[in-house]
C-alpha positions, 0 to 999 in steps of 0.5 A: 351743260352740268358737270359734277365737281371733283371731291364730291360723291353723288348723293352725299353733299360735302362727302359726309355720311358716306358708307365705306367698307371700313364702316361695314367692317366696324359694324360687323366686328361690333355685332359679333363682338357683342354676341361673343361677349354675351355667349361667354357670359351665358356659358360661364353661368351655365357651367358655374350653376351646373351641380354635376351628375344626378347619378354616378352610374346610369347603368347601375341605376337602370339595373334597379329600375324594376325594383323601384317600380315594385317599391312604388307599387308597394307604396301605392298599396300602403296608401299613406298620406303625408301632409307637410307644412314648412314655414320660413322665418326672417332669419332663414330658418325653416320649421317643417311639420308633417302629419303621416297617416295610413289608409285608415287615417291612423297615425303612422308610427315606428317609422323613421321619416327624413326630409330634404329641401331641394332646389328644383334645378340644382342639388348643390343647395340641398338641405337635409332635415332630420325629422323627430316624432313629437312626443305624445302625438303619434304620426306628427314629425318635426324638424328644422333647416337653417340658412334657407334662402327665399325662392322655390324649393321642393320638400322631399319626404321619405321614410324607412322602418326603424323597428324590425326587419319584419316591417320591411316585408312588403319592400322589394329587396335589392341584389347583394352588393347594392346596399345604400341605394334601397328604395324607401318605404315611402317618398313624396314631394311637396312644392314650396315657395319661400318669400 
């Protein structure tokens, strides 16, 4: 008759490879420990890269919604075309050149153009660029941004009149007390990738 000798578990010769409750507890602890550390890194980097709010007051922004819709319609009626070109040098300097023309392909003048280089996901790295009209070339504006890292950027070009208030006749007026948040005479976005 065969008997099982003491000190040996069935299916585990010499007692090696035996799975105990302590082993399972250790594996579960290691698994959840790795998950906890990974989630901690993700939360840390998510909070560290969030630039904050896009608007200070959603309510105030909603009150101006119809004004911005009217400004967009006025911009469509104006039918301006702005071609933008941006070139990045090895030192991180970006040269921006825009060519602005109206619906009749006449160069746009008497307008104050501005540009902003923005990261698509964060406003913390925004680079405002002051554009100046090139002497002797109507409708051509240039500017320079410094220390622009490589990567994906959005060039936002906007314009406001700078000659007389009469030039703003086709721009919708905001209510009193909301100055500084006026819709632009013109605004466009251009996607860029710098290497």
